[in-house]
py3Dmol code that shows the C-alpha trace and the ligand (Angstrom):
import py3Dmol

protein = """\
ATOM      1  CA  MET A   1      14.056  -4.426 -25.563  1.00  0.00           C
ATOM      2  CA  ALA A   2      16.118  -2.342 -23.160  1.00  0.00           C
ATOM      3  CA  ALA A   3      15.286   0.644 -20.945  1.00  0.00           C
ATOM      4  CA  LYS A   4      16.455   3.010 -23.694  1.00  0.00           C
ATOM      5  CA  ASP A   5      13.561   1.813 -25.872  1.00  0.00           C
ATOM      6  CA  TYR A   6      11.005   3.109 -23.365  1.00  0.00           C
ATOM      7  CA  LYS A   7      10.135   6.567 -22.080  1.00  0.00           C
ATOM      8  CA  ILE A   8       8.630   7.504 -18.734  1.00  0.00           C
ATOM      9  CA  ALA A   9       5.722   9.967 -18.804  1.00  0.00           C
ATOM     10  CA  THR A  10       3.618  11.611 -16.150  1.00  0.00           C
ATOM     11  CA  LEU A  11       1.209  14.465 -15.694  1.00  0.00           C
ATOM     12  CA  GLY A  12       2.929  17.669 -14.554  1.00  0.00           C
ATOM     13  CA  SER A  13       1.530  17.942 -11.032  1.00  0.00           C
ATOM     14  CA  HIS A  14       1.600  16.277  -7.582  1.00  0.00           C
ATOM     15  CA  THR A  15       4.848  14.185  -7.519  1.00  0.00           C
ATOM     16  CA  ALA A  16       5.996  14.795 -11.104  1.00  0.00           C
ATOM     17  CA  LEU A  17       9.310  16.403 -10.138  1.00  0.00           C
ATOM     18  CA  GLN A  18      10.596  13.296  -8.352  1.00  0.00           C
ATOM     19  CA  ILE A  19       9.043  10.879 -10.875  1.00  0.00           C
ATOM     20  CA  LEU A  20      10.779  12.613 -13.793  1.00  0.00           C
ATOM     21  CA  LYS A  21      14.064  13.201 -11.969  1.00  0.00           C
ATOM     22  CA  GLY A  22      14.096   9.584 -10.775  1.00  0.00           C
ATOM     23  CA  ALA A  23      13.348   8.240 -14.254  1.00  0.00           C
ATOM     24  CA  ARG A  24      16.148  10.312 -15.739  1.00  0.00           C
ATOM     25  CA  ASP A  25      18.569   9.098 -13.056  1.00  0.00           C
ATOM     26  CA  GLU A  26      17.685   5.538 -14.092  1.00  0.00           C
ATOM     27  CA  GLY A  27      18.499   6.314 -17.720  1.00  0.00           C
ATOM     28  CA  PHE A  28      15.021   6.833 -19.187  1.00  0.00           C
ATOM     29  CA  GLU A  29      14.007   9.652 -21.482  1.00  0.00           C
ATOM     30  CA  THR A  30      11.135  11.550 -19.886  1.00  0.00           C
ATOM     31  CA  ILE A  31       7.915  13.262 -20.968  1.00  0.00           C
ATOM     32  CA  ALA A  32       5.877  15.727 -18.914  1.00  0.00           C
ATOM     33  CA  VAL A  33       2.260  16.209 -19.989  1.00  0.00           C
ATOM     34  CA  CYS A  34       1.369  19.684 -18.726  1.00  0.00           C
ATOM     35  CA  THR A  35      -1.446  22.199 -18.685  1.00  0.00           C
ATOM     36  CA  PRO A  36      -0.472  25.755 -19.744  1.00  0.00           C
ATOM     37  CA  GLN A  37      -0.545  26.781 -16.099  1.00  0.00           C
ATOM     38  CA  MET A  38       1.932  24.084 -14.998  1.00  0.00           C
ATOM     39  CA  ALA A  39       4.197  23.883 -18.076  1.00  0.00           C
ATOM     40  CA  PRO A  40       6.374  26.946 -17.273  1.00  0.00           C
ATOM     41  CA  VAL A  41       7.179  25.509 -13.850  1.00  0.00           C
ATOM     42  CA  TYR A  42       8.338  22.128 -15.138  1.00  0.00           C
ATOM     43  CA  LYS A  43      10.220  23.775 -18.002  1.00  0.00           C
ATOM     44  CA  ASN A  44      11.946  26.109 -15.579  1.00  0.00           C
ATOM     45  CA  PHE A  45      13.120  23.120 -13.554  1.00  0.00           C
ATOM     46  CA  ARG A  46      14.305  21.390 -16.793  1.00  0.00           C
ATOM     47  CA  ALA A  47      12.262  18.541 -15.335  1.00  0.00           C
ATOM     48  CA  ALA A  48      11.708  16.490 -18.511  1.00  0.00           C
ATOM     49  CA  ASP A  49      13.258  15.836 -21.918  1.00  0.00           C
ATOM     50  CA  LYS A  50       9.990  16.554 -23.673  1.00  0.00           C
ATOM     51  CA  PHE A  51       6.906  18.605 -22.790  1.00  0.00           C
ATOM     52  CA  ILE A  52       3.487  17.912 -24.264  1.00  0.00           C
ATOM     53  CA  GLU A  53       0.834  20.524 -23.582  1.00  0.00           C
ATOM     54  CA  ILE A  54      -2.868  19.881 -23.043  1.00  0.00           C
ATOM     55  CA  SER A  55      -5.399  22.628 -22.403  1.00  0.00           C
ATOM     56  CA  SER A  56      -6.772  20.876 -19.293  1.00  0.00           C
ATOM     57  CA  VAL A  57      -6.248  17.528 -17.542  1.00  0.00           C
ATOM     58  CA  LYS A  58      -9.601  16.385 -18.914  1.00  0.00           C
ATOM     59  CA  ASP A  59      -7.966  16.502 -22.371  1.00  0.00           C
ATOM     60  CA  PHE A  60      -5.391  13.912 -21.386  1.00  0.00           C
ATOM     61  CA  PHE A  61      -6.767  11.397 -23.868  1.00  0.00           C
ATOM     62  CA  SER A  62      -6.022  13.716 -26.779  1.00  0.00           C
ATOM     63  CA  VAL A  63      -2.312  12.892 -26.311  1.00  0.00           C
ATOM     64  CA  GLU A  64      -2.691   9.203 -25.525  1.00  0.00           C
ATOM     65  CA  GLU A  65      -1.942   8.137 -29.110  1.00  0.00           C
ATOM     66  CA  GLN A  66       1.250  10.214 -29.078  1.00  0.00           C
ATOM     67  CA  LEU A  67       2.363   8.602 -25.800  1.00  0.00           C
ATOM     68  CA  ILE A  68       1.760   5.156 -27.291  1.00  0.00           C
ATOM     69  CA  ARG A  69       3.880   6.078 -30.328  1.00  0.00           C
ATOM     70  CA  GLU A  70       6.668   7.227 -27.989  1.00  0.00           C
ATOM     71  CA  ASN A  71       6.495   3.816 -26.230  1.00  0.00           C
ATOM     72  CA  ALA A  72       5.911   5.704 -22.983  1.00  0.00           C
ATOM     73  CA  ILE A  73       5.036   4.152 -19.637  1.00  0.00           C
ATOM     74  CA  LEU A  74       2.671   6.420 -17.717  1.00  0.00           C
ATOM     75  CA  ILE A  75       3.243   6.818 -13.974  1.00  0.00           C
ATOM     76  CA  PRO A  76      -0.068   7.679 -12.280  1.00  0.00           C
ATOM     77  CA  HIS A  77      -0.420   9.902  -9.223  1.00  0.00           C
ATOM     78  CA  ALA A  78      -3.336  11.372  -7.298  1.00  0.00           C
ATOM     79  CA  SER A  79      -3.808  14.391  -9.567  1.00  0.00           C
ATOM     80  CA  LEU A  80      -4.209  12.208 -12.643  1.00  0.00           C
ATOM     81  CA  ILE A  81      -6.544   9.784 -10.875  1.00  0.00           C
ATOM     82  CA  THR A  82      -8.664  12.554  -9.331  1.00  0.00           C
ATOM     83  CA  TYR A  83      -9.128  14.527 -12.541  1.00  0.00           C
ATOM     84  CA  LEU A  84      -9.894  11.586 -14.817  1.00  0.00           C
ATOM     85  CA  ASN A  85     -12.574   9.204 -13.626  1.00  0.00           C
ATOM     86  CA  LEU A  86     -11.936   5.552 -12.831  1.00  0.00           C
ATOM     87  CA  ASP A  87     -13.690   4.279 -15.969  1.00  0.00           C
ATOM     88  CA  ALA A  88     -11.413   6.458 -18.073  1.00  0.00           C
ATOM     89  CA  ILE A  89      -8.307   5.147 -16.295  1.00  0.00           C
ATOM     90  CA  GLU A  90      -9.477   1.554 -16.792  1.00  0.00           C
ATOM     91  CA  ARG A  91      -9.967   2.191 -20.499  1.00  0.00           C
ATOM     92  CA  MET A  92      -6.550   3.785 -20.924  1.00  0.00           C
ATOM     93  CA  ARG A  93      -4.442   2.003 -23.573  1.00  0.00           C
ATOM     94  CA  VAL A  94      -1.070   3.614 -22.948  1.00  0.00           C
ATOM     95  CA  MET A  95       1.246   1.478 -20.755  1.00  0.00           C
ATOM     96  CA  TYR A  96       0.229   2.243 -17.157  1.00  0.00           C
ATOM     97  CA  TYR A  97       2.446   1.520 -14.147  1.00  0.00           C
ATOM     98  CA  GLY A  98       0.590  -0.169 -11.270  1.00  0.00           C
ATOM     99  CA  ASN A  99      -2.602  -2.084 -10.654  1.00  0.00           C
ATOM    100  CA  LYS A 100      -5.709  -0.372 -12.064  1.00  0.00           C
ATOM    101  CA  LYS A 101      -8.053  -2.783 -10.282  1.00  0.00           C
ATOM    102  CA  ILE A 102      -7.068  -1.644  -6.819  1.00  0.00           C
ATOM    103  CA  LEU A 103      -8.238   1.898  -7.595  1.00  0.00           C
ATOM    104  CA  ARG A 104     -11.851   0.729  -7.196  1.00  0.00           C
ATOM    105  CA  TRP A 105     -11.080  -0.687  -3.758  1.00  0.00           C
ATOM    106  CA  GLU A 106      -9.281   2.428  -2.738  1.00  0.00           C
ATOM    107  CA  SER A 107     -11.985   4.843  -3.894  1.00  0.00           C
ATOM    108  CA  ASP A 108     -14.867   2.918  -2.300  1.00  0.00           C
ATOM    109  CA  ARG A 109     -14.693   3.532   1.450  1.00  0.00           C
ATOM    110  CA  LEU A 110     -16.420   0.219   2.271  1.00  0.00           C
ATOM    111  CA  LEU A 111     -14.138  -1.904   0.091  1.00  0.00           C
ATOM    112  CA  GLU A 112     -11.094  -0.056   1.381  1.00  0.00           C
ATOM    113  CA  ARG A 113     -12.229  -0.711   4.938  1.00  0.00           C
ATOM    114  CA  LYS A 114     -12.717  -4.403   4.188  1.00  0.00           C
ATOM    115  CA  LEU A 115      -9.198  -4.663   2.804  1.00  0.00           C
ATOM    116  CA  LEU A 116      -7.677  -2.922   5.844  1.00  0.00           C
ATOM    117  CA  GLN A 117      -9.739  -5.092   8.202  1.00  0.00           C
ATOM    118  CA  ASN A 118      -8.593  -8.230   6.385  1.00  0.00           C
ATOM    119  CA  ALA A 119      -5.056  -7.032   7.002  1.00  0.00           C
ATOM    120  CA  GLY A 120      -5.849  -7.141  10.741  1.00  0.00           C
ATOM    121  CA  LEU A 121      -5.282  -3.394  11.166  1.00  0.00           C
ATOM    122  CA  LYS A 122      -7.026  -1.276  13.807  1.00  0.00           C
ATOM    123  CA  LEU A 123      -9.493   1.127  12.215  1.00  0.00           C
ATOM    124  CA  PRO A 124     -11.461   4.040  13.682  1.00  0.00           C
ATOM    125  CA  ARG A 125     -15.034   2.941  14.397  1.00  0.00           C
ATOM    126  CA  ILE A 126     -17.752   3.954  11.927  1.00  0.00           C
ATOM    127  CA  PHE A 127     -21.165   5.050  13.281  1.00  0.00           C
ATOM    128  CA  ASP A 128     -24.129   4.048  11.116  1.00  0.00           C
ATOM    129  CA  SER A 129     -26.391   6.673  12.642  1.00  0.00           C
ATOM    130  CA  PRO A 130     -25.854   9.903  14.605  1.00  0.00           C
ATOM    131  CA  ALA A 131     -27.951   8.444  17.451  1.00  0.00           C
ATOM    132  CA  GLY A 132     -25.062   6.102  18.249  1.00  0.00           C
ATOM    133  CA  ILE A 133     -22.442   8.854  18.711  1.00  0.00           C
ATOM    134  CA  ASP A 134     -20.977   8.301  22.198  1.00  0.00           C
ATOM    135  CA  ARG A 135     -17.478   9.765  21.732  1.00  0.00           C
ATOM    136  CA  PRO A 136     -15.728  12.399  19.605  1.00  0.00           C
ATOM    137  CA  VAL A 137     -16.317  11.736  15.905  1.00  0.00           C
ATOM    138  CA  ILE A 138     -15.064  13.325  12.696  1.00  0.00           C
ATOM    139  CA  VAL A 139     -17.714  13.758  10.012  1.00  0.00           C
ATOM    140  CA  LYS A 140     -16.182  13.387   6.567  1.00  0.00           C
ATOM    141  CA  PHE A 141     -17.915  14.418   3.346  1.00  0.00           C
ATOM    142  CA  TYR A 142     -17.145  12.238   0.333  1.00  0.00           C
ATOM    143  CA  GLY A 143     -16.471  14.967  -2.206  1.00  0.00           C
ATOM    144  CA  ALA A 144     -14.603  17.197   0.256  1.00  0.00           C
ATOM    145  CA  LYS A 145     -11.306  18.086  -1.345  1.00  0.00           C
ATOM    146  CA  GLY A 146      -8.640  18.525   1.282  1.00  0.00           C
ATOM    147  CA  GLY A 147     -10.979  17.811   4.156  1.00  0.00           C
ATOM    148  CA  LYS A 148     -12.955  21.033   3.624  1.00  0.00           C
ATOM    149  CA  GLY A 149     -16.159  21.034   5.664  1.00  0.00           C
ATOM    150  CA  TYR A 150     -15.131  18.124   7.934  1.00  0.00           C
ATOM    151  CA  PHE A 151     -16.209  18.708  11.523  1.00  0.00           C
ATOM    152  CA  VAL A 152     -15.682  17.140  14.916  1.00  0.00           C
ATOM    153  CA  VAL A 153     -18.592  16.632  17.385  1.00  0.00           C
ATOM    154  CA  LYS A 154     -19.153  14.440  20.414  1.00  0.00           C
ATOM    155  CA  ASN A 155     -22.883  13.673  20.490  1.00  0.00           C
ATOM    156  CA  GLU A 156     -26.023  13.579  18.348  1.00  0.00           C
ATOM    157  CA  LYS A 157     -27.177  17.044  19.430  1.00  0.00           C
ATOM    158  CA  GLU A 158     -23.931  18.689  18.305  1.00  0.00           C
ATOM    159  CA  PHE A 159     -24.089  16.669  15.082  1.00  0.00           C
ATOM    160  CA  GLU A 160     -27.622  17.931  14.282  1.00  0.00           C
ATOM    161  CA  GLU A 161     -26.565  21.531  15.029  1.00  0.00           C
ATOM    162  CA  LYS A 162     -23.646  21.290  12.609  1.00  0.00           C
ATOM    163  CA  MET A 163     -25.713  19.577   9.930  1.00  0.00           C
ATOM    164  CA  LYS A 164     -28.146  22.527   9.901  1.00  0.00           C
ATOM    165  CA  GLN A 165     -25.361  24.580   8.292  1.00  0.00           C
ATOM    166  CA  GLU A 166     -24.616  21.842   5.752  1.00  0.00           C
ATOM    167  CA  THR A 167     -26.280  22.632   2.440  1.00  0.00           C
ATOM    168  CA  THR A 168     -24.415  20.560  -0.156  1.00  0.00           C
ATOM    169  CA  GLY A 169     -26.378  17.330   0.417  1.00  0.00           C
ATOM    170  CA  GLU A 170     -23.077  15.503   0.036  1.00  0.00           C
ATOM    171  CA  GLN A 171     -22.773  11.919   1.379  1.00  0.00           C
ATOM    172  CA  TYR A 172     -20.723  11.583   4.552  1.00  0.00           C
ATOM    173  CA  ILE A 173     -19.376   9.083   7.053  1.00  0.00           C
ATOM    174  CA  ILE A 174     -19.262   9.461  10.822  1.00  0.00           C
ATOM    175  CA  GLN A 175     -15.908   8.162  12.014  1.00  0.00           C
ATOM    176  CA  GLU A 176     -14.514   7.881  15.515  1.00  0.00           C
ATOM    177  CA  TYR A 177     -12.092  10.780  16.101  1.00  0.00           C
ATOM    178  CA  ILE A 178      -8.784   9.337  17.257  1.00  0.00           C
ATOM    179  CA  VAL A 179      -6.828  11.605  19.563  1.00  0.00           C
ATOM    180  CA  GLY A 180      -3.153  11.179  18.743  1.00  0.00           C
ATOM    181  CA  VAL A 181      -0.623  12.195  16.107  1.00  0.00           C
ATOM    182  CA  PRO A 182      -1.142  11.681  12.380  1.00  0.00           C
ATOM    183  CA  LEU A 183       1.533   9.707  10.544  1.00  0.00           C
ATOM    184  CA  TYR A 184       1.715   8.774   6.872  1.00  0.00           C
ATOM    185  CA  ALA A 185       3.881   5.709   6.221  1.00  0.00           C
ATOM    186  CA  HIS A 186       5.279   5.349   2.693  1.00  0.00           C
ATOM    187  CA  TYR A 187       5.995   1.839   1.464  1.00  0.00           C
ATOM    188  CA  PHE A 188       7.197   0.194  -1.731  1.00  0.00           C
ATOM    189  CA  TYR A 189       6.410  -3.425  -2.467  1.00  0.00           C
ATOM    190  CA  SER A 190       8.625  -4.820  -5.221  1.00  0.00           C
ATOM    191  CA  ARG A 191       7.242  -7.501  -7.480  1.00  0.00           C
ATOM    192  CA  MET A 192      10.742  -8.019  -8.821  1.00  0.00           C
ATOM    193  CA  SER A 193      12.280  -8.906  -5.435  1.00  0.00           C
ATOM    194  CA  SER A 194       9.039  -9.764  -3.518  1.00  0.00           C
ATOM    195  CA  GLU A 195      10.290  -7.461  -0.791  1.00  0.00           C
ATOM    196  CA  LEU A 196       8.596  -4.681   1.145  1.00  0.00           C
ATOM    197  CA  GLU A 197      10.560  -1.466   1.694  1.00  0.00           C
ATOM    198  CA  ILE A 198       9.878   1.470   3.988  1.00  0.00           C
ATOM    199  CA  MET A 199      10.525   4.610   1.954  1.00  0.00           C
ATOM    200  CA  GLY A 200       9.802   7.256   4.600  1.00  0.00           C
ATOM    201  CA  PHE A 201       7.177   9.087   6.637  1.00  0.00           C
ATOM    202  CA  ASP A 202       5.518  12.463   6.634  1.00  0.00           C
ATOM    203  CA  LYS A 203       2.878  14.454   8.353  1.00  0.00           C
ATOM    204  CA  ARG A 204       0.772  17.020   6.597  1.00  0.00           C
ATOM    205  CA  TYR A 205       0.754  20.776   6.944  1.00  0.00           C
ATOM    206  CA  GLU A 206      -2.929  21.647   6.842  1.00  0.00           C
ATOM    207  CA  SER A 207      -4.706  24.975   6.983  1.00  0.00           C
ATOM    208  CA  ASN A 208      -6.090  26.043   9.360  1.00  0.00           C
ATOM    209  CA  VAL A 209      -5.869  23.089  11.742  1.00  0.00           C
ATOM    210  CA  ASP A 210      -2.076  23.317  12.032  1.00  0.00           C
ATOM    211  CA  SER A 211      -2.131  26.955  13.086  1.00  0.00           C
ATOM    212  CA  ILE A 212      -5.074  27.190  15.453  1.00  0.00           C
ATOM    213  CA  GLY A 213      -2.740  26.386  18.351  1.00  0.00           C
ATOM    214  CA  ARG A 214      -0.811  29.587  17.587  1.00  0.00           C
ATOM    215  CA  ILE A 215      -3.469  31.657  19.287  1.00  0.00           C
ATOM    216  CA  ALA A 216      -4.753  31.341  22.848  1.00  0.00           C
ATOM    217  CA  ALA A 217      -7.845  29.185  23.482  1.00  0.00           C
ATOM    218  CA  LYS A 218      -9.885  32.250  24.515  1.00  0.00           C
ATOM    219  CA  ASP A 219      -9.076  33.964  21.202  1.00  0.00           C
ATOM    220  CA  GLN A 220      -9.978  30.806  19.302  1.00  0.00           C
ATOM    221  CA  MET A 221     -13.395  30.889  21.006  1.00  0.00           C
ATOM    222  CA  ASN A 222     -13.869  34.612  20.272  1.00  0.00           C
ATOM    223  CA  LEU A 223     -13.071  34.191  16.593  1.00  0.00           C
ATOM    224  CA  ASN A 224     -15.637  31.399  16.263  1.00  0.00           C
ATOM    225  CA  LEU A 225     -13.245  29.433  14.045  1.00  0.00           C
ATOM    226  CA  GLU A 226     -14.217  26.452  11.910  1.00  0.00           C
ATOM    227  CA  THR A 227     -11.491  23.838  11.629  1.00  0.00           C
ATOM    228  CA  SER A 228     -10.413  22.872   8.121  1.00  0.00           C
ATOM    229  CA  TYR A 229      -7.816  20.411   6.825  1.00  0.00           C
ATOM    230  CA  ASN A 230      -6.807  21.978   3.527  1.00  0.00           C
ATOM    231  CA  ILE A 231      -3.408  20.556   2.648  1.00  0.00           C
ATOM    232  CA  VAL A 232      -0.615  23.012   1.885  1.00  0.00           C
ATOM    233  CA  GLY A 233       2.478  20.821   2.137  1.00  0.00           C
ATOM    234  CA  ASN A 234       4.182  17.850   3.732  1.00  0.00           C
ATOM    235  CA  ILE A 235       6.631  17.710   6.609  1.00  0.00           C
ATOM    236  CA  PRO A 236       9.209  14.899   6.931  1.00  0.00           C
ATOM    237  CA  VAL A 237       9.007  12.671   9.996  1.00  0.00           C
ATOM    238  CA  VAL A 238      11.488  10.128  11.292  1.00  0.00           C
ATOM    239  CA  VAL A 239       9.812   7.629  13.633  1.00  0.00           C
ATOM    240  CA  ARG A 240      11.111   6.068  16.821  1.00  0.00           C
ATOM    241  CA  GLU A 241      13.208   3.205  15.564  1.00  0.00           C
ATOM    242  CA  SER A 242      11.513   0.743  17.909  1.00  0.00           C
ATOM    243  CA  LEU A 243       8.228   1.325  16.042  1.00  0.00           C
ATOM    244  CA  LEU A 244       9.644   0.059  12.746  1.00  0.00           C
ATOM    245  CA  PRO A 245       8.855  -3.658  13.290  1.00  0.00           C
ATOM    246  CA  GLN A 246       5.164  -2.880  13.731  1.00  0.00           C
ATOM    247  CA  ILE A 247       5.148  -0.544  10.729  1.00  0.00           C
ATOM    248  CA  PHE A 248       6.798  -3.227   8.574  1.00  0.00           C
ATOM    249  CA  SER A 249       4.290  -5.817   9.724  1.00  0.00           C
ATOM    250  CA  MET A 250       1.318  -3.525   8.957  1.00  0.00           C
ATOM    251  CA  GLY A 251       2.653  -3.057   5.429  1.00  0.00           C
ATOM    252  CA  THR A 252       3.246  -6.773   4.921  1.00  0.00           C
ATOM    253  CA  GLU A 253      -0.274  -7.652   6.078  1.00  0.00           C
ATOM    254  CA  THR A 254      -1.764  -4.990   3.790  1.00  0.00           C
ATOM    255  CA  VAL A 255       0.082  -6.427   0.780  1.00  0.00           C
ATOM    256  CA  LYS A 256      -1.219  -9.916   1.672  1.00  0.00           C
ATOM    257  CA  ALA A 257      -4.794  -8.699   2.148  1.00  0.00           C
ATOM    258  CA  ALA A 258      -4.670  -6.867  -1.198  1.00  0.00           C
ATOM    259  CA  GLU A 259      -4.215 -10.108  -3.100  1.00  0.00           C
ATOM    260  CA  ASP A 260      -8.041 -10.260  -3.300  1.00  0.00           C
ATOM    261  CA  ALA A 261      -7.989  -6.880  -5.047  1.00  0.00           C
ATOM    262  CA  GLY A 262      -5.550  -8.023  -7.723  1.00  0.00           C
ATOM    263  CA  GLY A 263      -2.420  -7.197  -5.770  1.00  0.00           C
ATOM    264  CA  LEU A 264      -0.804  -4.127  -4.287  1.00  0.00           C
ATOM    265  CA  PHE A 265       2.646  -3.366  -5.632  1.00  0.00           C
ATOM    266  CA  GLY A 266       4.893  -0.374  -6.106  1.00  0.00           C
ATOM    267  CA  PRO A 267       4.419   2.625  -3.825  1.00  0.00           C
ATOM    268  CA  PHE A 268       1.554   2.825  -1.318  1.00  0.00           C
ATOM    269  CA  CYS A 269       0.795   4.638   1.908  1.00  0.00           C
ATOM    270  CA  LEU A 270      -0.989   3.839   5.159  1.00  0.00           C
ATOM    271  CA  GLU A 271      -2.478   6.959   6.720  1.00  0.00           C
ATOM    272  CA  MET A 272      -2.826   6.629  10.452  1.00  0.00           C
ATOM    273  CA  ILE A 273      -3.233   8.244  13.826  1.00  0.00           C
ATOM    274  CA  ILE A 274      -1.053   6.976  16.679  1.00  0.00           C
ATOM    275  CA  THR A 275      -2.470   7.309  20.198  1.00  0.00           C
ATOM    276  CA  PRO A 276      -0.494   7.951  23.391  1.00  0.00           C
ATOM    277  CA  GLN A 277      -0.845   4.200  24.102  1.00  0.00           C
ATOM    278  CA  LEU A 278       0.951   3.650  20.775  1.00  0.00           C
ATOM    279  CA  ASP A 279      -2.062   2.091  19.115  1.00  0.00           C
ATOM    280  CA  PHE A 280      -1.969   2.605  15.335  1.00  0.00           C
ATOM    281  CA  TYR A 281      -5.365   3.457  13.809  1.00  0.00           C
ATOM    282  CA  VAL A 282      -5.365   3.410  10.014  1.00  0.00           C
ATOM    283  CA  PHE A 283      -7.944   5.658   8.386  1.00  0.00           C
ATOM    284  CA  GLU A 284      -6.893   5.404   4.747  1.00  0.00           C
ATOM    285  CA  LEU A 285      -4.875   3.442   2.197  1.00  0.00           C
ATOM    286  CA  SER A 286      -3.394   5.206  -0.823  1.00  0.00           C
ATOM    287  CA  ALA A 287      -2.433   2.601  -3.416  1.00  0.00           C
ATOM    288  CA  ARG A 288       0.079   4.766  -5.293  1.00  0.00           C
ATOM    289  CA  ILE A 289       2.788   7.372  -4.812  1.00  0.00           C
ATOM    290  CA  VAL A 290       1.739  10.025  -2.277  1.00  0.00           C
ATOM    291  CA  ALA A 291       2.830  13.660  -2.098  1.00  0.00           C
ATOM    292  CA  GLY A 292       4.287  12.986   1.344  1.00  0.00           C
ATOM    293  CA  THR A 293       7.292  11.409  -0.427  1.00  0.00           C
ATOM    294  CA  ASN A 294       8.155  14.776  -2.045  1.00  0.00           C
ATOM    295  CA  PRO A 295      10.509  15.984   0.706  1.00  0.00           C
ATOM    296  CA  TYR A 296      12.719  12.989  -0.130  1.00  0.00           C
ATOM    297  CA  ILE A 297      13.535  13.857  -3.739  1.00  0.00           C
ATOM    298  CA  ALA A 298      17.173  12.963  -3.010  1.00  0.00           C
ATOM    299  CA  HIS A 299      16.540  10.257  -0.427  1.00  0.00           C
ATOM    300  CA  SER A 300      14.909   9.657   2.931  1.00  0.00           C
ATOM    301  CA  PRO A 301      16.978   8.500   5.906  1.00  0.00           C
ATOM    302  CA  TYR A 302      15.677   4.989   5.207  1.00  0.00           C
ATOM    303  CA  THR A 303      16.380   4.851   1.475  1.00  0.00           C
ATOM    304  CA  TYR A 304      19.823   6.312   2.110  1.00  0.00           C
ATOM    305  CA  VAL A 305      20.670   3.420   4.424  1.00  0.00           C
ATOM    306  CA  ARG A 306      19.355   0.788   2.029  1.00  0.00           C
ATOM    307  CA  TYR A 307      20.641   2.194  -1.274  1.00  0.00           C
ATOM    308  CA  ASN A 308      23.596   4.374  -0.293  1.00  0.00           C
ATOM    309  CA  GLU A 309      22.810   6.612  -3.274  1.00  0.00           C
ATOM    310  CA  PRO A 310      19.983   9.039  -4.111  1.00  0.00           C
ATOM    311  CA  MET A 311      16.703   7.086  -4.084  1.00  0.00           C
ATOM    312  CA  SER A 312      13.344   8.837  -4.083  1.00  0.00           C
ATOM    313  CA  THR A 313      10.092   6.945  -4.484  1.00  0.00           C
ATOM    314  CA  GLY A 314       9.999   8.281  -8.055  1.00  0.00           C
ATOM    315  CA  ARG A 315      13.415   6.810  -8.763  1.00  0.00           C
ATOM    316  CA  ARG A 316      12.454   3.544  -7.050  1.00  0.00           C
ATOM    317  CA  ILE A 317       9.543   3.213  -9.494  1.00  0.00           C
ATOM    318  CA  ALA A 318      11.887   3.772 -12.445  1.00  0.00           C
ATOM    319  CA  ARG A 319      14.364   1.235 -11.097  1.00  0.00           C
ATOM    320  CA  GLU A 320      11.606  -1.362 -10.750  1.00  0.00           C
ATOM    321  CA  ILE A 321      10.593  -0.693 -14.345  1.00  0.00           C
ATOM    322  CA  ARG A 322      14.200  -0.923 -15.519  1.00  0.00           C
ATOM    323  CA  GLU A 323      14.669  -4.245 -13.729  1.00  0.00           C
ATOM    324  CA  ALA A 324      11.370  -5.570 -15.059  1.00  0.00           C
ATOM    325  CA  ILE A 325      12.383  -4.669 -18.622  1.00  0.00           C
ATOM    326  CA  ALA A 326      15.761  -6.397 -18.177  1.00  0.00           C
ATOM    327  CA  ALA A 327      14.054  -9.526 -16.785  1.00  0.00           C
ATOM    328  CA  ASP A 328      11.372  -9.461 -19.488  1.00  0.00           C
ATOM    329  CA  ARG A 329       8.710  -9.151 -16.755  1.00  0.00           C
ATOM    330  CA  LEU A 330       7.308  -5.721 -17.566  1.00  0.00           C
ATOM    331  CA  ASP A 331       3.752  -7.053 -17.915  1.00  0.00           C
ATOM    332  CA  GLU A 332       3.791  -8.001 -14.200  1.00  0.00           C
ATOM    333  CA  ILE A 333       3.967  -4.370 -13.114  1.00  0.00           C
ATOM    334  CA  LEU A 334       1.706  -2.739 -15.698  1.00  0.00           C
ATOM    335  CA  GLY A 335      -2.044  -2.382 -15.054  1.00  0.00           C
TER     336      GLY A 335
END
"""
ligand_1 = """\
31
LIG
P -7.019 12.363 1.214
O -6.543 13.665 0.664
O -5.911 11.551 1.814
O -7.894 11.557 0.305
P -8.784 13.991 2.847
O -7.942 15.199 2.755
O -10.097 13.958 2.170
O -7.953 12.679 2.447
P -8.428 12.744 5.343
O -7.017 12.507 4.982
O -9.301 11.563 5.475
O -9.071 13.756 4.355
O -8.401 13.545 6.676
C -8.071 14.943 6.789
C -7.430 15.216 8.152
O -8.215 14.680 9.205
C -6.028 14.629 8.312
O -5.225 15.591 8.955
C -6.191 13.486 9.236
O -5.049 13.363 10.057
C -7.421 13.868 10.048
N -8.198 12.676 10.355
C -8.797 11.866 9.449
N -9.449 10.859 10.063
C -9.239 11.024 11.389
C -9.684 10.298 12.555
N -10.435 9.224 12.458
N -9.294 10.766 13.761
C -8.529 11.883 13.878
N -8.112 12.616 12.820
C -8.461 12.199 11.584
"""
view = py3Dmol.view(width=600, height=400)
view.addModel(protein, "pdb")
view.setStyle({"model": 0}, {"cartoon": {"style": "trace"}})
view.addModel(ligand_1, "xyz")
view.setStyle({"model": 1}, {"stick": {}})
view.zoomTo()
view.show()
């Protein structure tokens, strides 16, 4: 079979614009599965060859049979994975790009930590009990979408004060707060070429934390502000070129460590804070395409150098699929 015998499908949300555009640029017919709220947007952009509507993301399975008939390969992204649960994703029968097994590692903070530790990466310390807090910590609630309700304290007393206002009963972790700059590194590990690529970098634009500095410290105090990390968008970053060797090596070690979890391939992201001493602390692994690649729908500085033609992460996925089809190795990149 050739690429023309397959279609590329995704859920209309998150990184769908670059996934669909990239697939089309690689010669695939495309399908956008959209809710009524999102459909007009993707139609307006002429983003796909075909649009299939579902009343809500939870109804995704109602169109699975149709996607199978179309011989579609589904490209997952965070919106799909967040709205459907892991069991549902594991049961999915439509062709699925990527490793389903790693989703369990990624969604379980302890397993994720083990993987990152096995990769030899520096991680922020975790405090088992508030009594041990001896430095600034960030308290993260498990179900907190977009970091809502996270808070920063520096000792047990402050922690207890803050917890008095906490009513959800949600599980949390107490993590060392790293003072530095956040950086999200986007990688692509190709199973076809066994090569790791750096696709780009971003930082997030989060409300209100990214605007608190716009008012004087005394006004911040007066307003009695609570910091929140609700993501609004992504800002491109180009790193100091001398940092690239370390960033490559962190990616390579992560791919090696992920062999225990069934392998990490395709796009992934290391989310980190870099201190003034240039120590890289990784606080999260995303084992899939991240929204931080969206600014590079044409190309990033890095993909432009390597490919000398438009190459987004979405298109890179489609190219990998095209090459896998041509080499009769598609099963190696489907979950
Ligand atoms: P995601 O959407 O990636 O699953 P999230 O929105 O639930 O994650 P995080 O990404 O873990 O939350 O963190 C939210 C914000 O807090 C980010 O801006 C991040 O830079 C910052 N942050 C997270 N962990 C730390 C840490 N240990 N030290 C300093 N800042 C941190």
